[in-house]
C-alpha positions as CSV (number, residue, x, y, z in Angstrom):
1,M,30.2,67.3,13.0
2,P,27.4,65.4,14.6
3,R,26.8,61.9,13.2
4,N,23.4,61.4,11.6
5,N,22.0,58.1,13.1
6,P,18.3,58.1,12.9
7,Q,16.3,55.2,14.4
8,R,14.9,52.8,11.8
9,R,11.3,53.6,11.2
10,K,8.7,50.9,12.0
11,V,7.3,49.2,8.8
12,T,3.6,49.8,8.4
13,L,0.8,48.2,6.5
14,A,0.9,51.2,4.1
15,D,4.6,50.4,3.4
16,I,3.8,46.8,2.5
17,A,0.8,47.9,0.4
18,Q,2.9,50.4,-1.6
19,G,5.7,47.9,-2.0
20,C,3.5,45.3,-3.8
21,D,0.9,47.7,-5.3
22,V,-2.1,46.5,-3.4
23,S,-4.5,48.2,-0.9
24,R,-3.8,48.4,2.8
25,A,-7.0,46.4,3.3
26,T,-5.6,43.5,1.2
27,V,-2.5,43.4,3.3
28,S,-4.6,43.2,6.4
29,L,-6.6,40.3,4.9
30,V,-3.5,38.4,4.2
31,L,-2.2,38.9,7.8
32,R,-5.6,37.6,9.1
33,G,-5.4,34.5,6.9
34,S,-8.6,35.5,5.0
35,P,-9.7,33.3,2.1
36,L,-10.8,36.4,0.2
37,V,-7.3,37.0,-1.2
38,N,-6.3,35.0,-4.3
39,S,-3.1,32.8,-4.0
40,A,-1.0,35.0,-6.4
41,T,-1.7,38.2,-4.5
42,R,-1.2,36.5,-1.2
43,A,2.2,35.2,-2.3
44,R,3.2,38.7,-3.5
45,V,2.1,40.3,-0.2
46,E,3.9,37.6,1.9
47,A,7.1,38.1,-0.1
48,E,6.9,41.9,0.5
49,L,6.3,41.3,4.3
50,K,9.4,39.2,4.4
51,R,11.5,41.6,2.3
52,Q,10.6,44.6,4.5
53,G,10.9,42.7,7.8
54,Y,7.3,43.5,8.9
55,V,6.6,42.2,12.4
56,Y,3.0,41.1,13.0
57,N,1.9,42.2,16.5
58,R,-0.3,39.2,17.3
59,A,-1.2,40.4,20.8
60,A,-2.5,43.7,19.5
61,A,-4.4,41.9,16.8
62,N,-6.0,39.6,19.3
63,L,-6.9,42.5,21.5
64,R,-8.6,44.2,18.5
65,R,-10.5,41.1,17.6
66,R,-11.6,40.6,21.2
67,T,-13.5,43.9,21.0
68,S,-16.0,42.2,18.6
69,S,-19.3,41.7,20.4
70,S,-20.5,38.8,18.2
71,I,-20.0,35.0,18.1
72,G,-20.9,33.0,15.0
73,L,-23.0,29.9,15.4
74,V,-23.2,27.8,12.2
75,I,-25.6,24.8,12.4
76,N,-25.9,21.9,10.0
77,D,-29.7,21.4,10.3
78,L,-31.8,23.9,12.2
79,G,-34.9,21.9,11.2
80,N,-33.8,19.3,13.7
81,P,-35.2,20.1,17.1
82,F,-32.0,19.0,18.7
83,F,-30.1,21.8,17.0
84,A,-32.8,24.3,17.8
85,E,-32.4,23.5,21.5
86,F,-28.6,23.6,21.2
87,A,-28.7,27.0,19.5
88,A,-31.0,28.3,22.2
89,G,-28.6,27.2,25.0
90,A,-25.6,28.7,23.2
91,D,-27.4,32.0,22.6
92,E,-28.4,32.2,26.3
93,A,-24.9,31.7,27.6
94,L,-23.3,34.1,25.0
95,A,-25.9,36.8,25.8
96,R,-25.0,36.5,29.5
97,A,-21.4,37.1,28.6
98,G,-22.4,40.2,26.5
99,Y,-22.2,38.7,23.0
100,V,-24.6,38.7,20.2
101,T,-25.1,35.4,18.3
102,L,-24.8,35.5,14.5
103,L,-26.7,32.4,13.3
104,G,-26.2,30.5,10.1
105,N,-27.7,27.2,8.8
106,T,-26.0,25.0,6.2
107,G,-28.7,22.4,5.6
108,E,-26.0,19.6,5.6
109,S,-24.3,21.2,2.5
110,P,-20.5,21.7,2.6
111,E,-20.8,24.2,-0.2
112,R,-23.4,26.2,1.6
113,Q,-21.2,26.0,4.7
114,Q,-18.3,27.6,2.9
115,A,-20.6,30.4,1.7
116,V,-21.9,31.0,5.3
117,L,-18.5,31.0,6.8
118,N,-17.1,33.4,4.2
119,S,-19.9,35.8,4.8
120,L,-19.7,35.4,8.6
121,I,-15.9,36.2,8.6
122,E,-16.7,39.6,6.9
123,H,-18.5,40.6,10.1
124,G,-15.4,40.0,12.2
125,P,-16.8,37.7,14.9
126,A,-14.7,37.1,18.0
127,G,-15.1,33.4,17.5
128,I,-17.3,30.7,15.7
129,I,-19.1,27.6,17.0
130,L,-19.5,25.2,14.0
131,S,-21.5,22.0,13.8
132,P,-20.1,20.7,10.5
133,A,-22.2,19.6,7.5
134,E,-21.9,16.0,6.4
135,G,-18.8,15.7,4.1
136,S,-17.0,18.7,5.6
137,E,-13.2,18.9,5.2
138,G,-11.0,20.6,7.7
139,E,-8.8,22.3,5.1
140,Q,-11.9,23.9,3.4
141,V,-13.1,25.2,6.7
142,L,-9.6,26.6,7.4
143,A,-9.6,28.3,4.1
144,A,-12.8,30.1,5.0
145,V,-12.1,31.1,8.6
146,G,-8.3,31.6,8.5
147,M,-5.7,30.9,11.1
148,H,-6.7,33.5,13.7
149,T,-10.4,33.2,14.3
150,P,-11.1,30.9,17.3
151,L,-13.3,28.0,16.2
152,L,-15.1,25.4,18.3
153,V,-16.2,22.2,16.4
154,F,-19.4,20.5,17.7
155,N,-20.9,17.1,17.1
156,R,-18.7,15.9,14.3
157,E,-14.9,15.5,14.0
158,L,-13.2,17.9,11.6
159,P,-9.5,16.8,11.3
160,D,-7.1,18.4,8.9
161,D,-5.4,16.5,6.1
162,D,-2.9,14.9,8.5
163,G,-5.7,13.7,10.8
164,A,-4.9,16.2,13.5
165,H,-7.5,18.2,15.4
166,R,-6.7,21.9,14.8
167,W,-9.6,23.3,16.7
168,D,-11.3,22.8,20.1
169,T,-13.9,20.0,19.8
170,L,-17.1,19.2,21.8
171,E,-18.7,15.9,21.1
172,M,-21.2,13.6,22.8
173,D,-20.1,10.1,23.9
174,N,-21.6,8.6,20.8
175,E,-20.1,5.2,21.0
176,H,-21.1,4.6,24.6
177,G,-24.6,6.0,23.9
178,A,-25.3,3.6,21.0
179,R,-23.9,0.7,23.1
180,L,-26.3,1.5,25.9
181,A,-29.3,1.6,23.5
182,T,-28.3,-1.7,21.8
183,E,-27.6,-3.5,25.1
184,H,-31.1,-2.3,26.3
185,L,-32.7,-3.9,23.3
186,I,-30.7,-7.1,23.6
187,G,-31.7,-7.2,27.3
188,L,-35.4,-7.2,26.2
189,G,-34.7,-10.3,24.1
190,H,-34.1,-8.8,20.6
191,Q,-31.5,-10.6,18.4
192,R,-32.2,-9.0,15.0
193,I,-31.4,-5.3,15.6
194,A,-30.9,-2.8,12.8
195,F,-28.9,0.5,12.9
196,F,-31.1,3.0,11.2
197,G,-30.2,6.4,9.8
198,G,-27.3,8.7,9.0
199,H,-24.6,8.3,6.5
200,R,-21.5,6.2,7.1
201,D,-19.0,8.9,6.2
202,S,-20.2,11.0,9.2
203,S,-17.9,10.7,12.2
204,S,-20.8,10.7,14.6
205,V,-22.6,7.9,12.6
206,E,-19.3,5.9,12.5
207,Q,-19.0,6.3,16.3
208,R,-22.6,5.2,17.0
209,R,-22.4,2.3,14.6
210,R,-19.2,1.2,16.4
211,G,-21.0,1.2,19.8
212,Y,-23.9,-0.7,18.3
213,A,-21.7,-3.3,16.6
214,G,-19.6,-3.7,19.8
215,A,-22.7,-4.5,21.9
216,M,-24.0,-7.0,19.3
217,R,-20.6,-8.7,19.0
218,D,-20.2,-8.9,22.8
219,A,-23.7,-10.6,23.0
220,G,-22.7,-13.1,20.3
221,L,-25.2,-11.7,17.8
222,P,-24.6,-11.1,14.1
223,V,-24.7,-7.7,12.4
224,D,-26.2,-8.2,8.9
225,P,-24.9,-5.5,6.5
226,A,-28.5,-5.3,5.2
227,W,-29.5,-4.0,8.7
228,L,-27.3,-0.9,8.4
229,I,-29.9,1.4,6.8
230,E,-28.7,4.8,5.6
231,S,-30.8,7.9,5.2
232,A,-30.4,11.6,5.7
233,P,-30.7,12.2,9.5
234,T,-34.1,13.8,9.1
235,R,-37.7,12.7,10.0
236,L,-38.9,12.8,6.4
237,E,-36.1,10.8,4.9
238,A,-36.3,8.2,7.7
239,A,-40.0,7.7,7.1
240,R,-39.2,7.2,3.4
241,Q,-36.5,4.6,4.1
242,T,-38.7,2.5,6.5
243,G,-39.3,-0.2,3.9
244,A,-35.6,-1.0,3.7
245,L,-35.9,-2.8,7.1
246,F,-38.3,-5.4,5.6
247,L,-36.8,-6.3,2.3
248,R,-35.5,-9.6,3.5
249,D,-36.7,-12.3,5.9
250,P,-36.1,-12.6,8.7
251,A,-36.5,-8.9,9.2
252,P,-35.2,-7.0,12.2
253,T,-37.5,-6.7,15.3
254,A,-35.8,-3.6,16.6
255,A,-33.7,-0.6,15.5
256,V,-31.2,1.6,17.1
257,C,-31.8,5.0,15.4
258,Y,-29.1,7.5,14.7
259,N,-31.0,10.3,16.4
260,D,-34.4,11.3,17.6
261,A,-35.4,12.9,14.3
262,V,-34.7,9.6,12.6
263,A,-36.6,7.7,15.3
264,L,-39.6,9.9,15.0
265,G,-39.6,9.5,11.2
266,L,-39.3,5.7,11.6
267,I,-42.4,5.7,13.9
268,L,-44.3,7.5,11.2
269,G,-43.1,5.0,8.6
270,L,-43.8,2.0,10.7
271,T,-47.3,3.2,11.4
272,K,-48.0,3.8,7.7
273,R,-47.0,0.2,7.0
274,G,-49.5,-1.1,9.6
275,R,-46.9,-1.7,12.3
276,R,-47.3,-0.8,16.0
277,P,-44.1,0.8,17.3
278,G,-43.6,-0.1,20.9
279,E,-45.7,-3.2,20.5
280,D,-44.5,-5.3,17.5
281,F,-41.3,-3.3,16.7
282,A,-38.9,-1.7,19.2
283,L,-36.8,1.4,18.6
284,T,-34.6,3.8,20.3
285,G,-33.4,7.4,19.5
286,F,-30.5,9.6,20.5
287,D,-30.7,13.2,21.8
288,D,-33.8,13.2,24.0
289,V,-35.4,16.3,22.4
290,A,-38.5,17.7,24.0
291,E,-40.8,15.8,21.7
292,A,-39.3,12.4,22.6
293,S,-41.3,12.3,25.9
294,V,-44.7,13.2,24.4
295,C,-44.7,11.4,21.0
296,V,-46.7,8.2,20.5
297,P,-45.3,6.0,21.8
298,P,-42.9,8.0,24.0
299,L,-39.4,7.4,22.8
300,T,-36.7,5.4,24.5
301,T,-33.6,7.4,23.8
302,I,-30.1,8.5,24.8
303,A,-30.3,11.8,26.7
304,V,-27.6,14.3,26.0
305,D,-29.2,17.6,27.2
306,P,-29.1,19.6,23.9
307,R,-29.6,23.0,25.6
308,G,-26.9,22.2,28.1
309,L,-24.6,21.3,25.3
310,G,-25.3,24.7,23.7
311,R,-24.3,26.4,27.0
312,R,-21.2,24.3,27.2
313,S,-20.2,25.2,23.7
314,A,-20.5,28.8,24.5
315,E,-18.4,28.4,27.6
316,L,-15.6,26.6,25.6
317,I,-15.4,29.3,22.9
318,L,-15.3,32.0,25.6
319,E,-12.5,30.1,27.4
320,R,-10.6,30.0,24.1
321,L,-11.0,33.8,23.7
322,A,-9.7,34.3,27.3
323,N,-6.8,31.9,26.8
324,P,-5.8,31.9,23.1
325,E,-2.5,30.1,23.6
326,T,-3.6,27.0,25.6
327,D,-3.5,23.6,24.0
328,T,-6.5,22.4,21.8
329,A,-9.2,20.8,24.0
330,Y,-11.2,17.7,23.1
331,T,-14.3,17.5,25.3
332,I,-16.7,14.5,25.4
333,A,-20.1,15.1,27.0
334,P,-21.7,12.2,29.0
335,V,-24.9,10.5,28.0
336,R,-27.5,8.3,29.7
337,L,-30.3,5.9,28.7
338,V,-33.9,7.0,29.2
339,V,-36.3,4.1,28.9
340,R,-39.8,4.8,27.6
341,E,-42.5,2.9,25.8
342,S,-41.0,2.7,22.3
343,S,-38.8,-0.2,23.4
344,C,-40.7,-3.4,23.9
345,P,-39.8,-7.1,24.0
346,P,-40.0,-9.0,20.7
347,S,-43.6,-9.9,19.8
348,S,-44.5,-13.6,19.7
349,P,-44.3,-15.2,16.2
């Protein structure tokens, strides 16, 4: 009598779904690391996957995801001209590669960021470029995008709870740029120099403050805590905070601004107070947005090529899609000082 020895049938998503009384779509979401599944259901599905010995074909899943024709681009402040230029550069490069850009704006809100990422993931993008909102946490972003969607972090660090960088990162050389700006003002003869704008818990602010403080320290100059003026990194908030520079005597004679938007706001605030930026108060920016060269006075700043950074971010996410197993990359873009009329020597007493 012939022996009955049938081959073991391959376990399917339908088998897993039936075994734990959920839909096939729910099983698929669990496999993709989606945050849309609650923890109890996720645990039940994962237990059933293990019980039935389901093998997840990662290569096939990656191939399916690669057929997506879209890349998510999530920006923390589209009202900032820097990010408008950055987004334009990214979109240009992605379009050349055949991708459509799905754009989201978080307005510097981590809560809004989570909502944008959750919605974006539903569209199944091939990857995401994220400029994190202030106060973002890596674990929250992971909960939104899952383990399998390629992510490029731009502008701010986004480590996980252990301090490790889970995703590819593109940053500007923030510390060196702020040092260049501060050394330029010191070279003009300024000794009382403020750092103006941004919030201290932002990694890019911390890096730029570190460059500023290092240049002051190397020149033997003090850093008065009262000269570290915080504000939202926007033109309007910077203008509102201008008075904080002059609460104590002697007041600063110059300021290294966190970015160009802050510097442009400070120019407005100084002018409203009867000051003459570029004549009796010196200031520098950071970014070199298009407006920096035509504002009054033209702004001394740190040039970073926002549009070029956008193109580079697109190249990096596309490289990750092509090589999903390579080590995480940490890229620092170079910067340079551009001297214009907003930086002047100290005025005579």
